C-alpha positions as semicolon CSV with decimal commas, in nm:
position;residue;x (nm);y (nm);z (nm)
1;M;0,893;1,940;1,688
2;E;0,853;1,594;1,707
3;R;1,018;1,314;1,438
4;L;0,922;0,955;1,398
5;Q;1,054;0,732;1,204
6;G;0,880;0,475;0,951
7;I;0,971;0,272;0,695
8;A;0,965;0,395;0,334
9;V;0,700;0,218;0,141
10;S;0,583;0,510;-0,101
11;P;0,818;0,826;-0,235
12;G;0,782;1,148;-0,220
13;V;0,702;1,447;0,037
14;A;0,318;1,579;0,166
15;I;0,237;1,849;0,381
16;G;-0,090;1,882;0,608
17;E;-0,341;1,889;0,831
18;A;-0,358;1,529;0,987
19;L;-0,641;1,288;0,980
20;V;-0,605;1,114;1,264
21;V;-0,813;0,755;1,240
22;D;-0,886;0,487;1,560
23;N;-0,970;0,136;1,531
24;E;-1,386;0,279;1,508
25;G;-1,302;0,536;1,192
26;F;-1,315;0,846;1,388
27;R;-1,156;1,155;1,242
28;I;-1,140;1,455;1,341
29;P;-1,356;1,746;1,064
30;R;-1,255;2,038;1,125
31;R;-1,013;2,259;1,345
32;F;-1,042;2,628;1,346
33;L;-1,381;2,834;1,377
34;P;-1,543;3,165;1,258
35;R;-1,591;3,399;1,561
36;D;-1,925;3,433;1,543
37;A;-1,894;3,033;1,581
38;V;-1,745;2,979;1,934
39;D;-2,089;3,061;2,149
40;D;-2,278;2,840;1,940
41;E;-1,953;2,596;1,997
42;L;-1,938;2,640;2,367
43;E;-2,307;2,523;2,378
44;R;-2,198;2,217;2,176
45;L;-1,966;2,123;2,339
46;G;-2,161;2,139;2,709
47;R;-2,430;1,917;2,546
48;A;-2,178;1,624;2,437
49;L;-2,072;1,654;2,797
50;K;-2,299;1,595;2,960
51;A;-2,464;1,384;2,683
52;A;-2,080;1,166;2,849
53;E;-2,172;1,236;3,133
54;A;-2,525;1,074;3,147
55;E;-2,413;0,764;2,987
56;V;-2,142;0,683;3,197
57;E;-2,354;0,744;3,526
58;H;-2,630;0,434;3,287
59;N;-2,344;0,216;3,291
60;R;-2,210;0,252;3,670
61;Q;-2,500;0,167;3,806
62;Q;-2,562;-0,053;3,657
63;V;-2,260;-0,250;3,679
64;A;-2,330;-0,078;4,069
65;E;-2,616;-0,358;4,058
66;Q;-2,512;-0,658;3,866
67;L;-2,173;-0,681;4,063
68;G;-2,131;-0,418;4,354
69;D;-1,959;-0,057;4,405
70;D;-1,619;-0,207;4,354
71;Y;-1,665;-0,292;3,986
72;A;-1,842;0,054;3,951
73;A;-1,554;0,283;4,079
74;I;-1,394;0,324;3,718
75;F;-1,698;0,460;3,574
76;S;-1,699;0,648;3,887
77;A;-1,351;0,736;3,799
78;H;-1,441;0,853;3,454
79;L;-1,744;1,063;3,541
80;Q;-1,520;1,270;3,793
81;M;-1,277;1,341;3,469
82;I;-1,603;1,436;3,245
83;R;-1,709;1,656;3,541
84;D;-1,319;1,823;3,610
85;R;-1,374;2,201;3,610
86;H;-1,030;2,260;3,526
87;L;-1,102;2,029;3,239
88;R;-1,417;2,229;3,104
89;E;-1,221;2,527;3,158
90;E;-0,892;2,488;2,921
91;L;-1,130;2,356;2,671
92;D;-1,357;2,678;2,616
93;E;-1,061;2,918;2,641
94;M;-0,951;2,656;2,355
95;I;-1,223;2,764;2,161
96;R;-1,334;3,107;2,293
97;T;-0,940;3,224;2,263
98;R;-0,807;2,981;1,980
99;H;-1,071;2,903;1,787
100;Y;-1,063;2,549;1,794
101;S;-1,347;2,304;1,709
102;A;-1,519;2,084;1,999
103;E;-1,360;1,825;1,908
104;Y;-0,996;1,868;1,794
105;S;-0,983;2,112;2,217
106;V;-1,126;1,739;2,335
107;S;-0,919;1,545;2,108
108;R;-0,579;1,774;2,136
109;A;-0,645;1,825;2,588
110;L;-0,745;1,465;2,663
111;R;-0,430;1,320;2,462
112;R;-0,203;1,546;2,633
113;Y;-0,358;1,387;2,980
114;A;-0,288;1,047;2,837
115;K;0,007;1,110;2,728
116;V;0,138;1,246;3,111
117;F;-0,032;0,903;3,211
118;Q;0,192;0,696;2,966
119;S;0,484;0,867;3,081
120;L;0,424;0,797;3,452
121;E;0,569;0,433;3,554
122;G;0,347;0,175;3,649
123;Q;0,089;-0,006;3,537
124;A;-0,161;0,199;3,697
125;M;-0,043;0,477;3,586
126;A;-0,146;0,324;3,154
127;E;-0,442;0,215;3,299
128;R;-0,542;0,556;3,357
129;A;-0,453;0,654;3,013
130;T;-0,715;0,478;2,872
131;D;-0,977;0,523;3,069
132;V;-0,832;0,911;2,936
133;F;-0,911;0,727;2,571
134;D;-1,169;0,593;2,639
135;I;-1,326;0,968;2,774
136;E;-1,247;1,099;2,460
137;K;-1,398;0,892;2,256
138;R;-1,684;0,879;2,419
139;I;-1,734;1,270;2,389
140;L;-1,602;1,259;1,985
141;R;-1,949;1,008;1,947
142;N;-2,103;1,276;2,114
143;L;-1,996;1,551;1,933
144;L;-1,949;1,357;1,591
145;G;-2,245;1,214;1,575
146;M;-2,396;1,065;1,202
147;R;-2,085;1,287;1,124
148;R;-1,806;1,077;1,102
149;E;-1,716;1,015;0,820
150;E;-1,501;0,723;0,589
151;L;-1,186;0,719;0,461
152;A;-1,367;0,811;0,069
153;H;-1,547;1,006;0,158
154;V;-1,237;1,300;0,234
155;I;-1,291;1,610;0,116
156;S;-1,032;1,830;0,199
157;P;-0,666;1,775;0,206
158;V;-0,493;1,563;0,459
159;L;-0,236;1,267;0,606
160;V;-0,419;1,008;0,662
161;L;-0,271;0,894;1,047
162;A;-0,444;0,546;1,119
163;H;-0,299;0,265;1,338
164;N;-0,325;0,016;1,030
165;L;-0,543;0,085;0,682
166;T;-0,645;-0,221;0,529
167;P;-0,551;-0,283;0,094
168;S;-0,927;-0,202;0,018
169;E;-0,898;0,105;0,266
170;T;-0,607;0,230;0,116
171;A;-0,774;0,129;-0,274
172;N;-1,097;0,409;-0,167
173;L;-0,860;0,669;-0,103
174;N;-0,892;0,984;-0,257
175;P;-0,518;1,053;-0,427
176;R;-0,696;1,438;-0,507
177;F;-0,782;1,487;-0,098
178;V;-0,546;1,220;0,056
179;L;-0,204;1,347;0,010
180;G;-0,019;1,084;0,201
181;F;-0,014;0,821;0,532
182;V;0,139;0,722;0,809
183;T;0,034;0,402;0,984
184;E;0,172;0,246;1,349
185;T;0,209;-0,183;1,195
186;G;0,302;-0,286;0,838
187;G;0,594;-0,372;0,644
188;P;0,759;-0,273;0,282
189;G;0,629;-0,497;0,040
190;S;0,294;-0,572;0,226
191;H;-0,053;-0,509;-0,009
192;T;-0,124;-0,127;0,186
193;A;0,261;-0,058;0,038
194;I;0,181;-0,147;-0,249
195;V;-0,115;0,067;-0,321
196;A;-0,062;0,373;-0,177
197;E;0,260;0,321;-0,436
198;G;0,029;0,249;-0,760
199;M;-0,167;0,536;-0,631
200;G;0,118;0,805;-0,611
201;I;0,091;0,878;-0,243
202;P;0,342;0,905;0,040
203;A;0,371;0,615;0,308
204;V;0,509;0,549;0,562
205;V;0,455;0,234;0,743
206;G;0,551;0,032;1,090
207;V;0,635;0,388;1,232
208;G;0,525;0,178;1,588
209;S;0,263;0,327;1,837
210;F;0,271;0,719;1,780
211;L;-0,147;0,821;1,718
212;T;-0,152;0,892;2,108
213;D;0,130;1,192;1,994
214;V;-0,118;1,374;1,759
215;S;-0,482;1,477;1,723
216;G;-0,647;1,607;1,461
217;G;-0,531;1,932;1,245
218;D;-0,224;1,937;1,389
219;T;0,033;1,971;1,103
220;A;0,257;1,669;0,988
221;I;0,532;1,621;0,719
222;I;0,502;1,254;0,544
223;D;0,868;1,224;0,347
224;G;0,839;0,859;0,166
225;D;1,171;0,916;0,079
226;Q;1,368;0,896;0,452
227;G;1,026;0,740;0,635
228;Q;0,936;0,942;0,810
229;I;0,672;1,152;0,984
230;I;0,730;1,491;1,117
231;L;0,448;1,609;1,391
232;R;0,427;1,979;1,456
233;P;0,706;2,086;1,230
234;D;0,837;2,389;1,268
235;E;0,890;2,707;1,042
236;E;1,214;2,607;0,954
237;T;1,140;2,240;0,879
238;L;0,864;2,368;0,687
239;A;1,018;2,612;0,489
240;R;1,282;2,358;0,363
241;Y;1,034;2,057;0,291
242;R;0,806;2,346;0,119
243;H;1,133;2,345;-0,123
244;E;1,182;2,003;-0,197
245;V;0,769;1,979;-0,257
246;E;0,851;2,229;-0,578
247;E;1,172;2,055;-0,676
248;Q;1,000;1,711;-0,689
249;R;0,777;1,909;-0,886
250;T;0,944;2,106;-1,149
251;L;1,129;1,765;-1,128
252;A;0,766;1,589;-1,261
253;V;0,720;1,857;-1,496
254;K;1,109;1,737;-1,673
255;L;1,064;1,420;-1,686
256;E;0,692;1,469;-1,806
257;T;0,870;1,592;-2,214
258;L;0,991;1,151;-2,168
259;R;0,652;1,056;-2,169
260;E;0,703;0,987;-2,630
261;L;1,049;0,924;-2,616
262;P;1,139;0,539;-2,625
263;A;1,315;0,388;-2,319
264;E;1,593;0,311;-2,488
265;T;1,941;0,296;-2,315
266;A;2,259;0,582;-2,452
267;D;2,379;0,309;-2,671
268;G;2,034;0,230;-2,853
269;V;1,899;-0,114;-2,639
270;Q;1,493;-0,088;-2,637
271;I;1,412;-0,123;-2,304
272;Q;1,050;-0,242;-2,232
273;L;0,828;0,010;-1,978
274;L;0,467;-0,160;-1,886
275;G;0,266;-0,054;-1,581
276;N;0,167;-0,269;-1,292
277;I;-0,196;-0,179;-1,200
278;E;-0,493;-0,247;-0,958
279;F;-0,799;-0,148;-1,038
280;P;-0,913;-0,029;-1,464
281;G;-0,915;0,322;-1,384
282;E;-0,510;0,347;-1,328
283;V;-0,538;0,291;-1,755
284;E;-0,527;0,617;-1,748
285;Q;-0,192;0,654;-1,589
286;C;-0,003;0,450;-1,759
287;K;-0,103;0,569;-2,045
288;Q;-0,004;1,002;-1,948
289;R;0,307;0,819;-1,902
290;G;0,362;0,640;-2,169
291;T;0,394;0,300;-2,077
292;D;0,452;0,048;-2,321
293;G;0,158;-0,234;-2,220
294;I;0,028;-0,302;-1,873
295;G;0,242;-0,610;-1,682
296;L;0,066;-0,617;-1,444
297;Y;-0,311;-0,647;-1,402
298;R;-0,367;-0,741;-1,053
299;T;-0,742;-0,893;-1,021
300;E;-0,808;-0,893;-0,675
301;F;-0,988;-0,638;-0,622
302;L;-1,303;-0,798;-0,740
303;Y;-1,295;-0,994;-0,447
304;L;-1,169;-0,820;-0,141
305;G;-1,422;-0,713;0,074
306;Q;-1,716;-0,913;-0,079
307;D;-1,995;-1,121;-0,005
308;E;-2,039;-1,266;-0,274
309;D;-1,810;-1,374;-0,551
310;P;-1,753;-1,169;-0,883
311;T;-1,961;-1,348;-1,179
312;E;-1,828;-1,407;-1,554
313;E;-2,001;-1,054;-1,649
314;S;-1,817;-0,865;-1,355
315;H;-1,477;-1,002;-1,448
316;Y;-1,551;-1,016;-1,798
317;E;-1,636;-0,612;-1,811
318;A;-1,320;-0,514;-1,603
319;Y;-1,104;-0,725;-1,830
320;L;-1,242;-0,549;-2,107
321;E;-1,222;-0,206;-2,004
322;V;-0,835;-0,200;-1,986
323;A;-0,809;-0,406;-2,279
324;Q;-1,002;-0,180;-2,485
325;A;-0,865;0,090;-2,321
326;M;-0,474;0,023;-2,402
327;E;-0,597;0,023;-2,829
328;G;-0,343;-0,345;-2,915
329;K;-0,083;-0,271;-2,619
330;P;-0,021;-0,597;-2,439
331;V;-0,216;-0,634;-2,070
332;V;-0,084;-0,926;-1,873
333;M;-0,397;-1,055;-1,674
334;R;-0,267;-1,202;-1,311
335;T;-0,575;-1,462;-1,183
336;L;-0,701;-1,421;-0,845
337;D;-0,349;-1,360;-0,608
338;L;-0,555;-1,433;-0,242
339;G;-0,526;-1,605;0,114
340;A;-0,830;-1,827;0,168
341;D;-0,769;-1,628;0,458
342;K;-0,903;-1,322;0,292
343;M;-1,216;-1,434;0,090
344;R;-1,507;-1,377;0,279
345;T;-1,738;-1,613;0,072
346;L;-1,469;-1,948;0,115
347;P;-1,501;-2,144;0,471
348;D;-1,210;-2,013;0,699
349;P;-0,916;-2,173;0,643
350;E;-0,870;-2,471;0,966
351;D;-0,448;-2,480;1,059
352;E;-0,414;-2,128;0,840
353;R;-0,117;-2,033;1,113
354;N;0,053;-1,888;0,836
355;P;-0,115;-1,783;0,555
356;F;0,191;-1,696;0,304
357;L;0,334;-2,034;0,348
358;G;-0,071;-2,203;0,328
359;L;-0,337;-2,144;0,122
360;R;-0,330;-1,873;-0,125
361;S;-0,291;-1,806;-0,484
362;I;-0,249;-2,081;-0,755
363;R;-0,289;-2,332;-0,487
364;L;-0,670;-2,189;-0,312
365;A;-0,748;-2,145;-0,769
366;L;-0,651;-2,557;-0,811
367;R;-0,853;-2,598;-0,463
368;H;-1,156;-2,383;-0,609
369;R;-1,173;-2,463;-0,991
370;D;-1,538;-2,335;-1,064
371;L;-1,428;-2,037;-0,913
372;F;-1,092;-2,062;-1,089
373;R;-1,276;-2,152;-1,463
374;T;-1,513;-1,889;-1,402
375;Q;-1,263;-1,584;-1,376
376;L;-1,025;-1,784;-1,685
377;R;-1,367;-1,741;-1,891
378;A;-1,399;-1,420;-1,872
379;I;-1,015;-1,310;-1,940
380;L;-1,078;-1,562;-2,284
381;R;-1,410;-1,355;-2,437
382;A;-1,209;-1,051;-2,307
383;S;-0,920;-1,190;-2,566
384;V;-1,045;-1,173;-2,894
385;L;-1,112;-0,751;-2,764
386;G;-0,761;-0,679;-2,689
387;N;-0,410;-0,779;-2,667
388;I;-0,477;-1,040;-2,330
389;R;-0,214;-1,239;-2,204
390;V;-0,246;-1,489;-1,858
391;M;-0,018;-1,531;-1,566
392;F;-0,037;-1,787;-1,270
393;P;0,096;-1,622;-0,946
394;L;0,297;-1,842;-0,718
395;V;0,400;-2,167;-0,906
396;S;0,633;-2,384;-0,708
397;T;0,639;-2,686;-0,913
398;L;0,580;-2,795;-1,215
399;L;0,270;-2,996;-1,203
400;E;0,078;-2,650;-1,019
401;L;0,171;-2,473;-1,370
402;R;0,051;-2,859;-1,605
403;Q;-0,263;-2,822;-1,344
404;A;-0,349;-2,439;-1,418
405;K;-0,344;-2,537;-1,768
406;M;-0,573;-2,789;-1,795
407;V;-0,835;-2,555;-1,577
408;L;-0,791;-2,324;-1,824
409;A;-0,791;-2,558;-2,124
410;D;-1,136;-2,690;-1,986
411;A;-1,232;-2,290;-2,025
412;M;-1,139;-2,296;-2,394
413;E;-1,338;-2,641;-2,398
414;D;-1,686;-2,477;-2,232
415;L;-1,663;-2,181;-2,480
416;E;-1,610;-2,332;-2,792
417;E;-1,899;-2,597;-2,716
418;A;-2,079;-2,251;-2,632
419;G;-2,017;-2,118;-2,976
420;I;-1,815;-1,828;-2,791
421;T;-1,509;-1,686;-2,993
422;F;-1,192;-1,593;-2,789
423;D;-0,796;-1,578;-2,827
424;R;-0,714;-1,975;-2,884
425;D;-0,382;-1,861;-2,880
426;I;-0,316;-1,668;-2,611
427;K;-0,016;-1,623;-2,398
428;V;-0,025;-1,793;-2,093
429;G;0,258;-1,713;-1,880
430;M;0,353;-1,735;-1,487
431;M;0,540;-1,567;-1,176
432;V;0,901;-1,588;-1,048
433;E;0,839;-1,585;-0,706
434;V;0,945;-1,835;-0,522
435;P;1,320;-2,007;-0,500
436;S;1,160;-2,353;-0,633
437;A;1,064;-2,232;-0,933
438;I;1,388;-2,042;-1,042
439;L;1,561;-2,364;-0,945
440;M;1,344;-2,585;-1,194
441;M;1,355;-2,243;-1,469
442;D;1,540;-2,504;-1,731
443;H;1,188;-2,687;-1,681
444;F;0,969;-2,406;-1,636
445;V;1,095;-2,263;-1,994
446;E;0,935;-2,527;-2,180
447;E;0,589;-2,462;-2,041
448;V;0,511;-2,143;-2,123
449;D;0,494;-1,816;-2,290
450;F;0,627;-1,605;-2,053
451;F;0,791;-1,483;-1,695
452;S;0,718;-1,226;-1,472
453;I;0,909;-1,212;-1,192
454;G;0,803;-1,081;-0,901
455;T;1,081;-0,917;-0,602
456;N;0,839;-0,881;-0,327
457;D;0,707;-1,233;-0,238
458;L;1,111;-1,313;-0,345
459;I;1,172;-1,179;-0,187
460;Q;0,954;-1,251;0,147
461;Y;1,091;-1,654;0,050
462;C;1,446;-1,619;-0,044
463;L;1,546;-1,452;0,317
464;A;1,197;-1,598;0,539
465;V;1,085;-1,239;0,593
466;D;0,720;-1,163;0,675
467;R;0,724;-0,900;0,479
468;S;0,446;-0,759;0,688
469;N;0,627;-0,765;1,019
470;K;0,733;-0,415;1,127
471;D;0,936;-0,632;1,352
472;V;1,157;-0,822;1,127
473;A;1,163;-0,513;0,782
474;N;1,494;-0,430;0,800
475;L;1,649;-0,756;0,681
476;Y;1,382;-0,720;0,411
477;T;1,513;-0,589;0,131
478;G;1,612;-0,611;-0,243
479;A;1,997;-0,515;-0,241
480;D;2,068;-0,868;-0,032
481;P;2,286;-1,027;-0,213
482;A;2,110;-1,331;-0,246
483;V;1,816;-1,237;-0,377
484;I;2,005;-1,046;-0,674
485;R;2,123;-1,414;-0,768
486;M;1,868;-1,556;-0,744
487;I;1,740;-1,271;-0,979
488;A;1,983;-1,337;-1,219
489;M;1,949;-1,705;-1,210
490;A;1,620;-1,633;-1,380
491;L;1,695;-1,408;-1,611
492;D;1,988;-1,637;-1,736
493;A;1,815;-1,937;-1,819
494;A;1,514;-1,722;-1,972
495;N;1,738;-1,541;-2,166
496;Q;1,933;-1,854;-2,260
497;H;1,638;-2,008;-2,438
498;Q;1,542;-1,733;-2,538
499;V;1,162;-1,678;-2,361
500;P;1,071;-1,320;-2,252
501;I;1,066;-1,271;-1,892
502;S;1,017;-0,919;-1,691
503;L;1,034;-0,828;-1,378
504;C;0,713;-0,644;-1,209
505;G;0,757;-0,629;-0,786
506;Q;0,890;-0,261;-0,612
507;M;1,266;-0,351;-0,709
508;S;1,136;-0,257;-1,115
509;G;1,020;0,059;-1,027
510;N;1,347;0,177;-0,761
511;P;1,588;0,413;-0,958
512;Q;1,817;0,257;-0,724
513;Y;1,798;-0,077;-0,878
514;T;1,737;0,013;-1,267
515;M;2,156;-0,010;-1,345
516;L;2,191;-0,352;-1,165
517;L;1,906;-0,536;-1,346
518;I;1,989;-0,395;-1,721
519;G;2,316;-0,517;-1,603
520;L;2,215;-0,849;-1,484
521;G;2,007;-0,859;-1,864
522;L;1,680;-0,765;-1,802
523;R;1,520;-0,585;-2,086
524;S;1,127;-0,563;-1,927
525;F;1,061;-0,353;-1,613
526;S;0,693;-0,381;-1,537
527;A;0,638;-0,126;-1,273
528;T;0,381;0,136;-1,120
529;P;0,281;0,421;-1,338
530;A;0,390;0,672;-1,151
531;A;0,743;0,501;-1,103
532;V;0,831;0,499;-1,493
533;P;0,945;0,832;-1,633
534;E;1,192;0,798;-1,318
535;V;1,327;0,459;-1,499
536;K;1,287;0,545;-1,814
537;R;1,484;0,863;-1,700
538;V;1,824;0,668;-1,582
539;C;1,723;0,420;-1,930
540;R;1,792;0,667;-2,161
541;S;2,086;0,832;-1,908
542;V;2,311;0,488;-1,894
543;T;2,495;0,200;-2,226
544;I;2,500;-0,164;-2,131
545;E;2,826;-0,186;-2,037
546;Q;2,780;0,109;-1,774
547;C;2,474;-0,157;-1,637
548;E;2,688;-0,469;-1,639
549;Q;2,993;-0,307;-1,447
550;V;2,764;-0,222;-1,205
551;S;2,654;-0,551;-1,205
552;R;2,999;-0,648;-1,176
553;H;3,053;-0,492;-0,857
554;V;2,713;-0,580;-0,724
555;R;2,797;-0,875;-0,731
556;S;3,109;-0,896;-0,575
557;L;2,960;-0,713;-0,233
558;D;2,839;-0,956;0,014
559;N;2,594;-0,763;0,237
560;A;2,250;-0,527;0,143
561;R;2,454;-0,212;0,297
562;D;2,696;-0,218;0,070
563;I;2,516;-0,283;-0,146
564;R;2,238;-0,014;-0,129
565;T;2,522;0,236;-0,033
566;Y;2,729;0,160;-0,357
567;L;2,394;0,156;-0,616
568;K;2,288;0,523;-0,419
569;E;2,573;0,670;-0,515
570;E;2,607;0,489;-0,880
571;L;2,237;0,621;-0,948
572;S;2,383;1,051;-0,801
573;K;2,614;0,970;-1,116
574;V;2,345;0,912;-1,423
575;F;2,006;1,142;-1,183
576;P;2,120;1,363;-0,974
577;E;1,855;1,574;-1,003
578;L;1,700;1,282;-0,771
579;P;1,668;1,355;-0,358
């Protein structure tokens, strides 16, 4: 058994077989064989080894002819290993006596060899480990052929273990079969983490190199609460986590009873609970959990991985689907929130050394106004068929906001001239996610109809921490006193001027922060649908006075560690069932 520590980004526990995905997208489709398939499997292995041997020999000859025998020696070493009698005997034994598939046998044996080389000192030994991985991939290519599968096509329950997953890859995972995932890279607040939380599947990122320690088909446990992955757990550990999974199911059933009840505090103060969604299909999850509307509709999915810009019609259809499904409840649509580095249809930035400080979000939209106007026209067209609001992301100056509103006015004028109806009084808001916006809140309150605090970026910009960098992930936390002061400043300014304000970052869906945020003056939360029941449970268990006492104590503390400890203790008093 091996226990590895990473960063918890989506809560819950998942137990299952590992699906290991390397940078080439390999997966091992099955682990065990029926008894009558052993002979066929041995033949299949033999064919794959011969094919791999022929490929290596061909490469060896080519390199020898062009560069000489010294350079071809590496392929000679590969040939020796593929032909090694002991390796073949070990693989045959796994298939004959353990009924392992050829793929699993090859992966398990060669990864064990590679790990031995990695444990030895010296650069030469590390290079031998690389050679072993190269051989493993070559044999797997010949075994799997066209059976290599996209993650979106997984049809059996698995835990995905990968070096990294892009947000679009994560979004394409089927929660019915992908029970959870772990990556070697990444940090809290990354878009991949946000998507995982939105899908409600346990996820851990930033574990560091570990894929060489596991083969596809191995049993693993993902602990999304503690940020751990346990490889090849023993029976005692398995039993304990299975009990925990059962407790989580029991809690989910209890929370289900709250769906039709309002999210009001024990002393009768109404709290608004909205949902964050990434895709139109997530609306149903919001309705099932009794949200009061959509507080954040991320529209980036229309752009990611596309070779062409989305048309006005494709925008309109996606927005209309959500607006109509919410049946008159508010839907806040955030305009494009991507960097130029993520847009295939735009030229690569010439000097984008730090995309988080570069051409992204509202800056990108204002640079490419035709693209921006297309999206705004579609939002406006859909606005007459639902309760739609529009929100601009990453606004850092008054000039940016005014320019964005001018483009919106231009889009309205276009539609008027074309005789197309729209909601002329559509509510316009902005994200509060950079310190400059908070410091200028007394001016912004005169310019917008509502605010939404985006804590994922606010933490990043407040603390100067790259939220996708695992090396500084320990510094990225909403419990930092500076972040809490920033949130308090924004809430105070908006509430003083009676401008509605919500909070839509990951802090909003973490029940650990619920009492603190209510105590600071927040009355509108926007969270992933899966997080709504737990937040509602906390809201209904506390009074405003309790929450204000919590916030006063938190603001007297001077470090994130003490704040986290205190908030966990307070949460356990009102919600002891929560792990």
